[in-house]
C-alpha positions as CSV (number, residue, x, y, z in Angstrom):
1,X,-0.6,-64.8,102.7
2,X,0.9,-63.0,105.7
3,X,-1.2,-60.3,107.4
4,X,-0.4,-57.6,109.8
5,X,-1.9,-58.0,113.2
6,X,-4.8,-55.9,114.4
7,X,-4.1,-53.5,117.3
8,X,-6.8,-55.2,119.3
9,X,-4.7,-58.3,119.6
10,X,-1.3,-56.7,119.9
11,X,-0.9,-57.6,123.6
12,X,0.4,-61.1,123.1
13,X,0.9,-61.7,126.8
14,X,-2.9,-62.0,127.2
15,X,-3.1,-65.1,125.0
16,X,-4.1,-68.2,127.0
17,X,-2.0,-67.3,130.0
18,X,-4.0,-69.5,132.3
19,X,-3.0,-72.7,130.5
20,X,0.3,-74.6,130.5
21,X,2.0,-74.2,127.2
22,X,5.1,-75.1,125.3
23,X,8.2,-72.9,125.0
24,X,10.7,-73.2,122.1
25,X,14.0,-71.3,122.1
26,X,16.1,-71.2,118.9
27,X,19.8,-71.0,118.9
28,X,21.0,-70.2,115.4
29,X,24.8,-70.6,115.9
30,X,26.7,-73.6,114.6
31,X,30.4,-74.7,114.4
32,X,29.8,-76.2,111.0
33,X,26.9,-76.5,108.5
34,X,25.8,-80.0,107.5
35,X,25.4,-80.6,103.8
36,X,21.7,-81.5,104.2
37,X,20.7,-78.8,106.8
38,X,18.0,-76.4,105.9
39,X,17.5,-75.1,109.5
40,X,18.0,-71.5,110.4
41,X,21.7,-71.8,111.4
42,X,25.0,-70.0,110.7
43,X,28.7,-70.6,111.1
44,X,30.0,-67.1,110.5
45,X,28.2,-64.9,113.1
46,X,29.7,-66.0,116.4
47,X,30.5,-62.4,117.1
48,X,26.8,-61.8,117.6
49,X,26.4,-64.4,120.5
50,X,26.8,-61.8,123.3
51,X,24.1,-59.6,121.8
52,X,21.8,-62.5,121.2
53,X,20.7,-62.9,124.8
54,X,19.6,-59.3,125.0
55,X,17.3,-59.8,122.0
56,X,15.9,-63.0,123.4
57,X,15.2,-61.3,126.7
58,X,13.4,-58.4,124.9
59,X,11.2,-60.8,122.9
60,X,10.5,-63.0,125.9
61,X,9.4,-60.1,128.2
62,X,7.3,-58.7,125.3
63,X,5.5,-62.0,124.8
64,X,5.2,-63.7,128.1
65,X,3.9,-62.5,131.5
66,X,4.4,-64.1,135.0
67,X,1.1,-66.0,134.8
68,X,2.2,-68.1,131.9
69,X,3.4,-71.6,132.9
70,X,5.4,-73.8,130.6
71,X,4.7,-77.5,130.6
72,X,7.8,-78.2,128.5
73,X,10.8,-76.2,127.1
74,X,12.8,-77.2,124.1
75,X,16.1,-75.4,123.2
76,X,16.9,-76.3,119.6
77,X,19.0,-75.0,116.7
78,X,21.4,-74.6,115.1
79,X,23.6,-76.0,117.9
80,X,22.6,-74.9,121.4
81,X,25.8,-76.5,122.8
82,X,27.9,-73.8,121.0
83,X,26.7,-71.3,123.6
84,X,28.5,-70.9,126.9
85,X,27.1,-72.0,130.2
86,X,27.0,-68.3,131.2
87,X,24.4,-67.7,128.4
88,X,22.1,-70.5,129.8
89,X,22.6,-69.2,133.4
90,X,21.2,-65.9,132.3
91,X,18.5,-67.6,130.2
92,X,17.2,-69.7,133.0
93,X,17.2,-66.8,135.4
94,X,14.9,-65.1,132.9
95,X,12.5,-67.9,132.4
96,X,12.6,-69.5,135.9
97,X,9.3,-67.9,137.1
98,X,7.5,-69.6,134.2
99,X,9.1,-73.1,134.5
100,X,8.5,-74.0,138.1
101,X,6.2,-76.9,137.2
102,X,7.8,-77.8,133.8
103,X,7.8,-81.6,133.3
104,X,10.5,-81.7,130.6
105,X,13.3,-79.3,129.5
106,X,15.3,-80.5,126.5
107,X,18.4,-79.2,124.9
108,X,20.1,-80.2,121.6
109,X,23.8,-80.9,121.6
110,X,26.7,-81.7,119.3
111,X,28.4,-85.0,120.2
112,X,31.7,-83.2,120.8
113,X,30.3,-81.5,123.9
114,X,32.5,-81.7,127.1
115,X,31.5,-83.4,130.3
116,X,32.0,-80.2,132.2
117,X,29.5,-78.4,130.0
118,X,27.0,-81.2,130.3
119,X,27.3,-81.3,134.1
120,X,26.7,-77.5,134.5
121,X,23.7,-77.6,132.1
122,X,22.2,-80.4,134.1
123,X,22.6,-78.4,137.2
124,X,20.5,-75.6,135.7
125,X,17.4,-77.9,135.6
126,X,17.6,-79.4,132.1
127,X,16.4,-83.0,132.3
128,X,16.4,-84.2,128.7
129,X,19.3,-84.0,126.2
130,X,19.3,-84.8,122.5
131,X,22.5,-85.5,120.5
132,X,22.8,-85.0,116.8
133,X,24.8,-88.2,116.2
134,X,23.4,-89.1,112.7
135,X,25.8,-92.1,112.3
136,X,28.7,-93.8,114.0
137,X,30.4,-94.4,110.6
138,X,33.4,-92.3,110.0
139,X,33.0,-92.1,106.2
140,X,29.3,-91.2,106.5
141,X,30.1,-88.5,109.0
142,X,32.4,-86.9,106.5
143,X,29.9,-87.3,103.8
144,X,27.3,-85.4,105.9
145,X,29.9,-82.8,106.9
146,X,29.5,-83.6,110.6
147,X,32.3,-82.2,112.8
148,X,32.5,-85.0,115.3
149,X,34.0,-88.5,115.4
150,X,32.2,-91.8,116.3
151,X,34.3,-92.0,119.4
152,X,33.3,-88.5,120.5
153,X,29.6,-89.4,120.0
154,X,29.9,-92.5,122.2
155,X,31.8,-90.6,124.8
156,X,29.3,-87.6,124.9
157,X,26.4,-89.9,125.5
158,X,28.2,-91.8,128.2
159,X,29.2,-88.4,129.8
160,X,25.6,-87.3,129.7
161,X,24.6,-90.3,131.7
162,X,27.5,-89.7,134.0
163,X,26.4,-86.1,134.5
164,X,23.0,-87.3,135.7
165,X,20.8,-87.3,132.5
166,X,18.2,-90.1,132.6
167,X,16.4,-89.0,129.4
168,X,18.8,-89.1,126.5
169,X,18.0,-89.0,122.7
170,X,20.2,-89.6,119.8
171,X,19.4,-88.7,116.2
172,X,20.2,-91.1,113.3
173,X,19.8,-90.3,109.6
174,X,19.2,-92.9,106.9
175,X,18.5,-93.2,103.2
176,X,21.8,-91.6,102.3
177,X,23.7,-92.8,99.2
178,X,26.2,-94.6,101.5
179,X,23.6,-96.6,103.4
180,X,23.6,-100.4,103.4
181,X,22.1,-103.0,105.8
182,X,25.6,-103.6,107.1
183,X,26.3,-99.9,107.8
184,X,22.9,-99.3,109.4
185,X,23.1,-102.5,111.4
186,X,26.4,-101.3,112.9
187,X,24.8,-97.9,113.7
188,X,21.9,-99.5,115.5
189,X,24.1,-101.9,117.4
190,X,26.1,-99.1,118.7
191,X,23.1,-97.0,119.5
192,X,21.4,-99.9,121.4
193,X,24.6,-100.4,123.5
194,X,24.4,-96.8,124.8
195,X,22.3,-95.5,127.7
196,X,19.7,-93.8,125.5
197,X,16.0,-93.7,126.2
198,X,15.0,-92.4,122.8
199,X,16.0,-92.5,119.1
200,X,14.9,-90.1,116.4
201,X,15.5,-91.5,112.9
202,X,15.2,-89.2,109.9
203,X,15.1,-90.1,106.3
204,X,17.4,-87.8,104.3
205,X,15.5,-85.2,102.4
206,X,17.1,-83.0,99.7
207,X,15.9,-79.5,100.5
208,X,16.3,-76.0,99.0
209,X,18.9,-73.7,100.5
210,X,21.3,-76.5,101.4
211,X,24.6,-77.6,99.9
212,X,22.9,-80.6,98.4
213,X,20.0,-78.7,96.9
214,X,18.8,-80.5,93.7
215,X,21.5,-83.2,94.1
216,X,19.4,-86.3,94.5
217,X,22.4,-88.5,94.0
218,X,23.1,-88.0,97.7
219,X,20.0,-89.9,98.6
220,X,19.3,-93.6,98.2
221,X,15.7,-94.5,97.2
222,X,15.2,-97.9,98.6
223,X,11.8,-98.4,100.3
224,X,12.6,-101.9,101.4
225,X,15.7,-100.7,103.2
226,X,13.9,-97.9,104.9
227,X,11.1,-100.2,106.2
228,X,13.7,-102.7,107.4
229,X,15.6,-99.9,109.3
230,X,12.4,-98.7,111.0
231,X,11.4,-102.3,112.0
232,X,14.9,-102.9,113.5
233,X,14.5,-99.8,115.7
234,X,11.0,-101.0,116.8
235,X,12.5,-104.2,118.0
236,X,14.2,-102.2,120.8
237,X,12.1,-99.0,121.1
238,X,8.4,-98.6,120.6
239,X,7.4,-96.2,117.8
240,X,5.2,-93.3,118.8
241,X,5.6,-91.0,115.8
242,X,6.8,-91.5,112.3
243,X,10.4,-90.5,113.2
244,X,10.5,-91.1,117.0
245,X,11.0,-94.2,119.2
246,X,11.3,-94.8,122.9
247,X,10.3,-92.7,125.8
248,X,8.0,-90.0,124.3
249,X,9.2,-86.4,124.1
250,X,6.4,-84.5,125.8
251,X,7.3,-81.3,124.0
252,X,6.9,-82.9,120.5
253,X,3.7,-84.6,121.6
254,X,2.4,-81.2,122.5
255,X,2.9,-80.0,118.9
256,X,1.1,-83.0,117.5
257,X,-1.8,-82.5,120.0
258,X,-2.2,-78.9,118.8
259,X,-1.1,-77.2,122.0
260,X,-0.1,-73.6,122.0
261,X,3.6,-72.8,121.9
262,X,5.8,-69.7,122.1
263,X,8.7,-69.4,119.7
264,X,11.6,-67.3,121.0
265,X,14.8,-66.5,119.0
266,X,15.8,-65.9,115.4
267,X,13.8,-68.2,113.0
268,X,11.5,-69.4,115.7
269,X,7.8,-70.2,115.2
270,X,4.9,-69.7,117.6
271,X,1.3,-71.0,117.6
272,X,-1.4,-69.1,119.4
273,X,-5.2,-69.0,119.9
274,X,-7.4,-66.3,121.2
275,X,-11.1,-65.7,121.6
276,X,-12.6,-62.7,119.7
277,X,-15.4,-60.5,121.0
278,X,-18.0,-62.4,119.1
279,X,-16.9,-65.7,120.8
280,X,-15.1,-67.1,117.8
281,X,-11.6,-68.5,118.1
282,X,-8.7,-67.1,116.0
283,X,-5.6,-69.2,115.4
284,X,-2.3,-68.0,114.1
285,X,1.3,-68.9,113.6
286,X,3.9,-66.2,113.9
287,X,7.4,-66.2,112.5
288,X,10.4,-64.2,113.9
289,X,13.1,-62.8,111.8
290,X,15.3,-65.4,110.1
291,X,18.2,-63.0,109.7
292,X,20.0,-62.9,113.0
293,X,21.0,-59.3,112.2
294,X,17.4,-58.3,111.7
295,X,16.3,-60.2,114.8
296,X,18.8,-58.4,116.9
297,X,17.3,-55.1,115.7
298,X,13.7,-56.1,115.9
299,X,13.1,-59.2,118.1
300,X,9.4,-58.5,118.3
301,X,8.8,-58.1,114.6
302,X,6.9,-61.0,113.1
303,X,5.1,-62.3,110.1
304,X,1.7,-63.8,110.8
305,X,-0.2,-66.7,109.2
306,X,-3.8,-66.9,110.2
307,X,-5.2,-70.5,110.0
308,X,-8.7,-71.4,108.8
309,X,-10.8,-74.2,110.3
310,X,-9.9,-76.3,107.3
311,X,-6.2,-75.7,107.9
312,X,-6.6,-76.8,111.5
313,X,-8.6,-79.9,110.5
314,X,-5.9,-81.0,108.0
315,X,-3.2,-80.6,110.5
316,X,-5.1,-82.5,113.2
317,X,-5.7,-85.4,110.7
318,X,-2.1,-85.4,109.4
319,X,-0.3,-85.1,112.7
320,X,-2.7,-87.5,114.4
321,X,-2.1,-90.2,111.8
322,X,1.7,-89.9,111.9
323,X,1.7,-90.5,115.7
324,X,0.0,-92.1,118.6
325,X,-2.1,-89.0,119.1
326,X,-4.8,-89.8,116.5
327,X,-7.7,-87.4,115.9
328,X,-11.4,-87.0,116.8
329,X,-13.7,-88.4,114.3
330,X,-16.1,-85.6,115.0
331,X,-14.0,-83.1,113.1
332,X,-14.8,-84.8,109.8
333,X,-17.9,-84.3,107.6
334,X,-20.0,-87.2,106.5
335,X,-18.1,-87.9,103.3
336,X,-14.8,-87.9,105.1
337,X,-16.2,-90.2,107.7
338,X,-17.2,-92.6,105.0
339,X,-13.7,-92.7,103.6
340,X,-12.4,-93.4,107.1
341,X,-14.8,-96.3,107.4
342,X,-13.4,-97.7,104.1
343,X,-9.8,-97.4,105.5
344,X,-10.9,-99.1,108.7
345,X,-12.4,-102.0,106.7
346,X,-9.0,-102.3,104.8
347,X,-7.1,-102.4,108.2
348,X,-5.3,-99.2,107.5
349,X,-7.0,-97.3,110.3
350,X,-8.7,-98.3,113.6
351,X,-11.1,-96.5,115.9
352,X,-11.0,-96.4,119.7
353,X,-13.4,-94.3,121.7
354,X,-14.4,-92.1,118.7
355,X,-10.7,-91.4,117.9
356,X,-9.1,-92.5,114.7
357,X,-5.6,-94.0,114.6
358,X,-3.2,-95.4,112.0
359,X,-1.5,-98.7,112.0
360,X,1.3,-97.4,109.9
361,X,2.6,-93.9,110.5
362,X,4.5,-93.9,107.2
363,X,1.2,-93.7,105.3
364,X,0.1,-90.5,107.0
365,X,0.6,-88.3,103.9
366,X,-1.4,-90.6,101.5
367,X,-4.2,-91.4,104.0
368,X,-4.7,-87.7,104.9
369,X,-4.9,-86.8,101.2
370,X,-7.5,-89.5,100.6
371,X,-9.7,-88.7,103.6
372,X,-9.8,-84.9,102.9
373,X,-10.0,-85.2,99.1
């Protein structure tokens, strides 16, 4: 249940301002809507782009003071590359006092992005770029309703390298109805031939509020093929999370480690902690307005979700087991620790310096359920 925030904690800028945190900025605009996409994105509101920065600025200044330093920044969407360089020039002028020591600044892009745009974005200080390629197969791109060609995808990644990006990710999607070993092998061979440092591989999920809602014929249920695909990626890139391979994304690692993050923009999510007068910690997530129209009117209006100790424990176990992060054994009660010992004896988990890790990230759901049952 969502709850209104107490007046005593209304000044959000006072939350943990002495610690480095994560900043997520959501861009909800897209040129086209993929058939499987459930993200907060729209193709028919481009006329709102000019007003969007003003709302982002208002929310940012309301939430964040000059003492807050961001360790990482992630600009996601939607499709951030649909916005002009002018938008990002204004954005970086706004956030520059808070990112002087940022280690990683990522932006998501469509693979039809021009070299000129990439070069100018790089000059603003962005040092990591992520391309939503999904596949290099023409038929599969049309099936997914992607608006780029295989040639454009290859060229965009080559242009990113030419523009000076040394940290480049590409997304691939698998378990679609069209997938075969032959198709996926060609996708991987092309990906491996490009100057990428990271691959994100996502199994297709059929979600609500998408064009493919309830149409499970669009997905191929072949566990053997899924495992084969993951293992082929691991031959070239080390796996550090269930869907991620290669040079770790520091921003995403921050999420899995339970670091605080600010969410700016329509449909963004934030995660904050603060100490109450009695010394106890309160932890919450806040959600901005999904509707861009409503966000433009009220960029500082949120829904709040307050998280219990059990909620936090479950997240620490689940996120730790689906990644190299692991979790501290001390957060478990005695019965839960006994279940962990059973899993260790079965070679499903291992312990190192009082932290618990999984051998197989794909089992995170099932193992978490068993440990906390």
